[in-house]
C-alpha positions in Angstrom: 43.0 -53.9 10.8 42.2 -53.1 14.5 41.5 -55.4 17.4 38.2 -53.8 18.1 36.9 -54.6 14.6 38.2 -58.2 14.8 36.7 -58.9 18.3 33.4 -57.3 17.0 33.3 -59.5 14.0 34.1 -62.5 16.2 31.2 -61.7 18.4 28.9 -61.2 15.3 30.0 -64.6 14.0 29.3 -66.3 17.2 26.0 -64.7 17.4 25.2 -65.9 13.8 25.9 -69.5 14.9 22.9 -69.2 17.1 20.6 -68.2 14.1 19.6 -65.0 12.4 18.2 -62.3 14.7 15.7 -60.6 12.3 15.1 -57.7 14.6 18.8 -57.1 14.7 19.1 -57.3 10.9 16.2 -54.8 10.4 17.9 -52.4 12.8 21.3 -52.7 11.1 19.8 -52.2 7.5 17.5 -49.5 8.8 20.4 -47.4 9.9 22.2 -48.0 6.5 19.1 -47.1 4.6 18.6 -44.0 6.9 22.0 -42.9 5.7 21.5 -43.9 2.0 18.0 -42.3 1.5 18.9 -38.7 2.2 21.9 -38.9 -0.1 19.8 -40.4 -2.9 17.1 -37.6 -2.4 19.7 -34.9 -2.3 21.5 -36.1 -5.4 18.1 -36.5 -7.2 16.8 -33.1 -6.3 20.1 -31.4 -7.3 20.2 -33.1 -10.7 16.6 -32.5 -11.4 17.0 -28.8 -10.8 20.2 -28.6 -12.7 18.9 -30.3 -15.7 15.1 -29.7 -15.6 14.1 -33.3 -16.0 14.3 -36.7 -14.2 14.5 -40.0 -15.9 16.5 -43.3 -15.8 19.6 -41.5 -17.2 19.5 -39.1 -14.3 18.6 -41.8 -11.8 21.6 -43.8 -13.1 23.9 -40.9 -12.2 22.4 -40.9 -8.8 23.0 -44.7 -8.5 26.7 -44.0 -9.3 27.1 -41.1 -6.9 25.3 -42.8 -4.1 27.5 -46.0 -4.4 30.7 -43.9 -4.3 29.6 -41.7 -1.3 28.4 -44.7 0.8 31.7 -46.6 0.1 33.5 -43.3 1.1 31.5 -43.3 4.4 32.5 -46.9 5.1 36.2 -46.0 4.6 35.9 -42.8 6.8 34.3 -44.5 9.8 37.4 -46.5 10.6 39.9 -43.6 10.9 37.3 -41.4 12.5 36.8 -44.0 15.2 40.5 -43.9 15.8 40.6 -40.1 15.9 37.4 -39.6 18.0 35.2 -41.7 20.3 31.8 -40.7 18.9 32.0 -42.7 15.6 32.7 -45.9 17.5 28.9 -46.7 17.5 28.8 -46.6 13.7 31.6 -49.3 13.2 28.9 -52.0 13.4 27.1 -50.6 10.5 30.0 -50.7 7.9 29.0 -54.0 6.4 25.4 -53.0 5.9 26.3 -49.7 4.4 28.7 -51.5 2.1 26.0 -53.9 1.0 23.6 -51.1 0.2 26.4 -49.4 -1.8 26.7 -52.8 -3.6 23.2 -52.7 -4.8 23.5 -49.1 -6.0 26.6 -49.9 -7.9 25.0 -52.9 -9.4 22.0 -50.8 -10.5 24.3 -48.3 -12.0 26.2 -50.9 -14.0 23.1 -52.7 -15.1 21.3 -49.5 -16.1 24.3 -48.3 -18.0 24.9 -51.5 -20.0 21.4 -52.7 -20.6 18.9 -49.9 -20.3 20.3 -46.8 -21.6 21.4 -47.7 -25.2 20.7 -44.1 -26.5 23.2 -42.8 -23.9 25.6 -45.7 -23.7 25.7 -47.7 -26.9 27.2 -51.2 -26.1 30.1 -50.7 -28.5 31.3 -47.6 -26.5 32.2 -49.8 -23.6 34.8 -51.6 -25.9 36.0 -48.3 -27.4 36.1 -44.8 -25.9 35.0 -46.0 -22.4 37.2 -49.2 -22.4 39.3 -48.4 -19.3 36.4 -46.8 -17.2 34.4 -49.9 -18.1 37.2 -52.3 -16.9 37.6 -50.4 -13.7 33.8 -50.2 -13.1 33.3 -54.0 -13.9 36.2 -55.0 -11.6 34.8 -52.9 -8.9 31.4 -54.6 -9.2 33.1 -58.0 -9.2 35.0 -57.3 -6.1 31.9 -55.8 -4.5 30.0 -58.9 -5.4 32.6 -61.0 -3.7 32.4 -58.9 -0.5 28.5 -59.2 -0.6 28.8 -63.0 -0.9 31.2 -63.4 2.1 29.1 -61.0 4.0 26.2 -63.5 3.9 25.4 -65.0 7.3 25.7 -68.5 6.1 29.2 -67.9 4.6 30.3 -65.9 7.7 29.4 -68.9 9.9 31.7 -71.0 7.7 34.7 -68.7 7.8 37.3 -68.0 10.3 37.0 -64.3 11.4 40.8 -64.0 11.0 40.2 -64.9 7.2 36.9 -63.1 6.8 38.0 -59.7 8.2 41.2 -59.2 5.9 39.1 -60.1 2.9 36.5 -57.4 3.8 39.3 -55.0 4.9 41.3 -55.1 1.7 38.3 -55.8 -0.6 36.5 -52.5 0.3 39.7 -50.6 -0.3 40.4 -52.1 -3.6 36.7 -51.4 -4.6 37.0 -47.8 -3.7 40.3 -47.5 -5.6 38.6 -49.0 -8.6 35.7 -46.7 -8.2 38.0 -43.7 -8.1 39.7 -44.8 -11.2 36.4 -45.4 -13.0 35.0 -42.0 -12.1 38.2 -40.0 -12.7 39.3 -41.6 -15.9 35.8 -41.2 -17.4 34.9 -37.8 -16.1 38.2 -35.9 -15.7 38.3 -34.2 -19.1 34.6 -33.2 -18.7 35.4 -31.7 -15.3 38.2 -29.7 -16.7 36.0 -28.5 -19.4 33.3 -27.3 -16.9 35.9 -25.4 -14.8 37.0 -23.7 -18.1 33.6 -22.9 -19.7 30.8 -23.9 -17.4 28.0 -26.3 -18.2 26.1 -26.7 -21.5 23.7 -24.0 -22.4 20.7 -26.3 -22.6 21.0 -26.9 -18.8 18.6 -25.1 -16.5 21.6 -24.2 -14.3 24.8 -24.5 -16.3 26.5 -22.5 -13.6 26.0 -25.5 -11.2 28.8 -28.1 -11.3 27.8 -31.7 -12.3 27.0 -34.0 -9.4 30.0 -35.9 -10.6 32.3 -33.1 -9.7 30.9 -32.8 -6.2 31.2 -36.6 -5.7 34.7 -36.5 -7.3 35.9 -34.0 -4.6 34.5 -36.2 -1.9 36.3 -39.1 -3.3 39.5 -37.2 -3.1 38.7 -36.1 0.5 38.3 -39.7 1.5 41.6 -40.8 -0.2 43.4 -37.8 1.5 42.2 -38.8 4.9 43.0 -42.5 4.5 46.5 -41.8 3.2 47.2 -39.2 5.9 46.4 -41.9 8.5 49.4 -43.8 7.3 51.6 -40.9 8.8 50.3 -41.7 12.2 47.3 -40.8 14.2 48.2 -37.3 15.2 49.2 -36.4 11.6 46.0 -38.0 10.3 43.9 -36.1 12.8 45.5 -32.8 11.7 44.9 -33.6 8.0 41.3 -34.5 8.9 40.7 -31.1 10.6 42.2 -29.4 7.6 40.4 -31.3 4.9 37.0 -31.2 6.6 37.2 -27.5 6.5 38.7 -27.3 3.0 36.1 -29.6 1.4 33.1 -27.1 1.9 35.3 -24.3 0.9 36.1 -26.1 -2.4 32.4 -26.7 -3.0 31.6 -23.0 -2.3 34.3 -21.8 -4.5 33.3 -24.2 -7.3 29.7 -22.8 -7.3 31.0 -19.3 -7.2 33.4 -20.1 -10.1 30.5 -21.5 -12.1 28.6 -18.3 -11.5 31.4 -16.2 -12.8 31.7 -18.3 -16.0 28.1 -18.0 -17.0 27.8 -14.3 -16.4 
């Protein structure tokens, strides 16, 4: 936790005591949506072109990827603001980005459990997908808690010195649960893709699944956050290394997929 974030939250809470500034709220969520919409569009276009169709099943994958990427962005803003000055402006949007991520995660969980019985029979959540289901459910529960205490009414009632640690640790727990949910459920499929490529019925089986791309991004976020524990200088070096390595990993993954399908 940093003093800048605490003082900023204190100022926000004091502002909320004077009532809701709707123009401010629209501006905050407008920025969060401006970040979320391009990610949603890119994931949707990618999956449509990879599979050749777009339905709720594909959209559900987009919901999942979007939620994970937005949570990753929330966790990256903090260390980047300590490495550089330019991300300081975006610290104020972390709560709103996290709330948008909550709705995507909720849409993913609801769609998977209730609206896609042909893809996810209910009994599979209590069998083969037991652990991923537990991690995902816990993640949504924690995100719901963060969403509730992020409400202006609740914030007005809470001491910022209590509110901030709950947000601080809550989002980290949620991201860890998200990573476990994704990796436990998808790991074997990812290994299979790197061994054999995608299924032949895909329009582009040489393209990796969107989950692989999101999985590498999750690993990138975790690496940056862990590296910061070694100090600001070490964290900054790891940032420079990893921000170059991530695009290389993506490029090599697409190249590898092309070699497999030849």
